[in-house]
C-alpha positions in Angstrom: 59.3 59.3 19.9 62.0 58.5 22.4 61.6 59.9 25.9 63.3 59.5 29.3 61.2 59.5 32.5 60.4 57.6 35.7 57.6 55.5 37.1 58.4 55.6 40.8 60.8 57.5 43.0 64.0 55.6 43.4 67.6 56.4 44.3 69.6 57.5 41.2 71.8 54.4 41.6 68.9 52.2 40.8 68.7 51.4 37.0 64.9 51.9 37.2 65.2 55.5 38.6 65.2 56.8 35.0 64.1 54.7 32.1 63.8 55.0 28.3 60.4 54.8 26.7 58.6 55.3 23.3 55.6 57.7 23.6 53.4 59.5 21.1 54.7 62.8 19.7 52.6 65.5 21.5 50.2 67.8 19.6 50.5 71.5 20.2 47.6 73.5 21.6 46.5 77.0 20.3 49.4 78.8 22.0 51.9 75.9 22.0 55.1 75.3 20.0 56.2 71.8 19.1 60.0 71.9 19.7 62.5 69.3 18.5 64.8 69.2 21.6 68.5 69.5 20.9 69.8 69.9 24.4 68.7 70.0 28.0 70.2 70.8 31.4 69.6 69.2 34.8 68.5 71.3 37.8 67.9 70.5 41.4 64.2 70.7 40.5 64.6 67.7 38.2 66.2 65.7 41.0 63.5 66.8 43.5 60.7 65.7 41.2 62.3 62.3 40.4 63.2 61.4 44.0 60.3 62.9 45.9 57.0 62.5 43.9 55.0 59.5 42.6 54.2 60.1 38.9 51.3 57.6 39.1 52.4 56.3 35.7 55.2 57.4 33.4 56.4 61.0 33.7 58.9 62.7 31.3 61.2 64.9 33.3 63.2 67.9 32.2 62.7 71.7 32.4 65.5 73.5 30.7 65.7 73.0 26.9 67.0 74.5 23.6 65.7 73.3 20.3 64.0 74.1 17.0 60.3 74.9 16.4 58.8 72.2 14.1 55.1 73.2 14.4 53.0 75.9 16.0 49.5 76.2 17.3 46.7 78.2 15.6 47.0 81.2 18.0 50.8 81.4 18.1 52.1 84.9 17.1 55.7 85.1 18.3 57.4 82.2 16.6 57.5 80.4 13.2 58.6 76.9 12.2 62.4 76.8 12.1 63.0 79.3 15.0 65.7 78.3 17.4 64.4 78.7 20.9 65.1 78.2 24.7 62.9 77.9 27.7 62.4 76.3 31.1 58.9 74.8 30.6 56.3 74.0 33.3 56.3 71.6 36.2 52.8 70.4 35.4 53.4 69.3 31.7 55.6 66.6 30.1 59.2 67.6 30.3 62.1 68.2 27.9 63.9 64.8 28.2 62.3 63.7 24.9 62.8 64.2 21.2 59.8 66.6 21.0 58.1 68.8 23.6 55.1 71.1 23.5 55.6 74.4 25.4 53.5 77.6 25.6 54.9 80.5 23.5 54.5 82.9 26.4 57.4 81.3 28.3 59.7 80.7 25.3 62.5 83.0 24.0 64.6 83.0 20.8 67.9 81.3 21.5 71.0 83.6 21.7 72.7 83.4 18.3 76.2 83.2 19.8 75.5 80.0 21.8 75.1 76.5 20.6 72.1 74.5 21.8 74.0 72.9 24.7 75.4 76.1 26.1 72.0 77.8 25.7 70.2 75.0 27.5 72.2 75.7 30.7 70.6 79.1 31.2 66.8 79.4 31.1 65.6 78.1 34.5 68.3 79.7 36.5 68.1 82.9 34.6 64.4 83.2 35.1 64.8 82.5 38.8 67.6 85.0 39.2 65.8 87.7 37.1 62.6 87.4 39.0 64.4 87.7 42.4 66.5 90.7 41.4 64.3 92.7 39.1 60.8 91.6 40.2 60.9 90.9 43.9 63.8 93.2 44.8 62.8 95.8 42.2 66.4 96.5 41.3 67.5 98.8 38.3 70.7 99.9 36.7 70.7 102.8 39.3 70.4 100.5 42.3 73.2 100.5 44.8 73.9 98.7 48.1 75.3 95.3 48.9 73.9 91.9 47.8 74.9 88.6 49.4 74.5 85.5 47.2 74.7 82.3 49.3 76.0 79.3 47.2 77.4 81.5 44.5 78.9 78.8 42.4 75.7 76.9 41.7 73.4 77.4 38.8 71.1 80.1 40.3 74.0 81.7 42.0 76.0 82.0 38.8 73.2 83.9 37.1 72.4 86.1 40.1 76.0 87.2 40.1 76.1 87.8 36.3 72.8 89.7 36.2 73.5 91.8 39.2 76.9 92.8 37.8 75.5 93.5 34.4 72.3 95.3 35.3 72.8 97.0 38.7 75.3 99.1 40.6 75.4 96.7 43.6 78.4 95.5 45.4 78.2 91.7 45.2 79.4 89.2 47.8 79.2 85.5 47.1 79.8 82.5 49.3 81.9 79.5 48.3 84.3 77.2 50.1 86.6 75.5 47.6 89.2 77.3 45.6 87.6 76.3 42.3 84.2 77.5 43.5 85.6 80.8 44.7 87.3 81.5 41.4 84.1 80.6 39.5 82.1 83.0 41.6 84.6 85.8 40.9 84.5 85.0 37.2 80.7 85.2 37.3 80.8 88.7 38.8 81.2 88.6 42.5 83.3 91.5 43.9 84.2 89.4 47.0 83.9 85.7 47.9 83.6 84.5 51.5 83.2 81.2 53.3 79.5 80.5 54.1 80.5 78.1 57.0 81.4 81.2 59.0 78.8 83.4 57.4 78.5 86.3 59.9 82.2 86.6 60.5 83.3 86.3 56.9 80.6 88.7 55.5 81.3 91.2 58.3 85.0 91.2 57.3 84.2 92.6 53.9 80.9 94.4 54.6 81.1 95.7 58.2 77.8 97.5 57.9 75.9 94.4 56.7 74.0 93.8 53.4 70.8 95.1 51.8 69.8 92.0 49.8 70.3 88.3 50.4 69.5 85.5 47.9 69.1 82.2 49.8 69.0 78.7 48.3 70.0 77.3 51.7 67.8 78.9 54.3 67.8 76.1 56.9 70.0 77.1 59.9 70.8 80.5 58.4 68.0 82.7 59.5 69.8 84.0 62.7 72.8 84.8 60.5 70.6 86.6 58.0 69.0 88.6 60.8 72.5 89.6 62.0 73.7 90.6 58.5 70.7 92.2 56.9 70.3 95.9 57.2 67.0 97.4 58.4 64.3 97.2 55.7 66.4 94.8 53.7 65.1 92.1 51.4 65.7 88.3 51.2 64.6 86.0 48.4 64.6 82.2 49.0 64.3 79.4 46.5 64.1 76.6 49.1 61.3 75.6 51.5 62.7 74.1 54.7 60.0 72.6 56.9 59.2 74.6 60.0 61.3 77.7 58.9 61.1 80.4 61.6 61.4 83.9 60.2 60.6 85.8 63.4 64.3 86.8 64.0 63.9 89.0 60.9 61.0 91.0 62.2 62.9 93.6 64.4 64.5 94.9 61.2 61.2 94.9 59.2 62.9 92.6 56.6 60.8 91.6 53.5 61.0 87.9 52.8 60.3 86.9 49.1 59.5 83.3 48.0 60.7 82.6 44.5 59.2 79.8 42.4 59.8 80.3 38.7 56.8 78.0 37.8 54.3 80.4 39.5 53.8 82.5 36.4 53.5 79.7 33.9 51.0 77.8 36.0 48.9 80.5 37.7 49.3 83.3 35.2 49.4 81.4 31.9 48.8 84.4 29.7 51.7 86.4 31.3 54.6 87.1 28.9 57.1 88.2 31.6 59.3 85.1 31.1 59.2 85.4 27.3 60.3 89.0 27.6 63.1 88.3 30.0 64.4 85.5 27.9 64.4 87.8 24.9 66.3 90.4 26.8 68.7 87.8 28.2 69.5 86.6 24.7 70.5 90.2 23.8 72.8 90.4 26.8 74.4 87.1 25.9 74.9 88.1 22.3 76.4 91.4 23.4 78.9 89.6 25.5 77.5 90.8 28.9 76.4 87.3 30.0 78.0 83.9 29.5 76.8 80.3 29.6 77.1 78.5 33.0 77.5 75.1 31.4 80.5 73.2 32.9 79.8 69.6 32.1 78.7 68.3 28.7 77.1 64.9 28.3 75.1 63.0 25.6 72.9 61.6 24.3 69.6 62.2 26.0 68.9 58.6 27.1 68.2 57.0 30.5 71.9 56.1 31.2 73.2 59.5 30.4 70.4 61.2 32.4 71.1 59.0 35.4 74.7 60.2 35.2 73.6 63.8 35.0 71.3 63.5 37.9 74.0 61.9 40.0 76.3 64.8 39.3 73.7 67.3 40.3 72.9 65.4 43.5 76.6 65.5 44.5 77.6 68.3 46.8 79.7 71.2 45.6 78.5 71.2 41.9 79.8 74.2 40.0 77.7 75.6 37.1 75.4 73.4 35.1 75.3 69.9 33.6 74.0 69.9 30.0 73.0 66.9 27.9 72.9 67.1 24.1 70.6 65.0 21.9 73.1 64.1 19.3 
């Protein structure tokens, strides 16, 4: 089968940074699905893997995917051949930038009926990340109130945090964005207010004088003092990044809880856990009910090395809004 991957970390401007290859079609294990991939999306996690790790051979990249089940393992109970599915995969298995991929049924959901493959492929990784922060780490429910600050509201994760918080909680939601286009996108995604993150304390205080109860932080470096100023006592912060030498001591006087979020924790360390399957199923219902929408903003194709280099370059550029998706056809 055709696949796209890399053999050594290189700048995305190098033609060898992502290359085409022919590899064997994978064989599903007992709980695996063999999926014919119809569309993928590109995340910062893809860029981080490609640019920062030596694959020691050829590694197929890609996490988000939507496609059709073509075979199932002996122990599979949730899916049958022909099902249309979506998922975000695992960081320690061959990725979705290929014609076929094997993925454990425990982390796969049925694709929303109202979205095509490309628009569906934009959502799984960022939805899982947002859902785990809001409803697992923060423990929010439909009765939850207070104020949430989403830093970097126009990005992939930010877009889903805004939508999910608006659809499934009673929180007041503040997003940060700088450009007019990004600000409008954040409002469209569900933010009640949008402020400039380059004057974080002043701009947030202007709309939330008493501070905030929850912060979602994809950009923690240099922001801890601001978070300590803005967060209310006993507040919660969830971070998706890992800046070297991050000092959290300024948060201690307010007894703030800091949550690390890595959506690959469950698939890798709790492989029998069905939490991500369940949330993808619930998300599909919310999409089909019109309460959530795709975050795809750029559509490319086909899934080959040249197109994927273009997609990676777009994700690497600053100020990206929404998600870049790539279709197989």
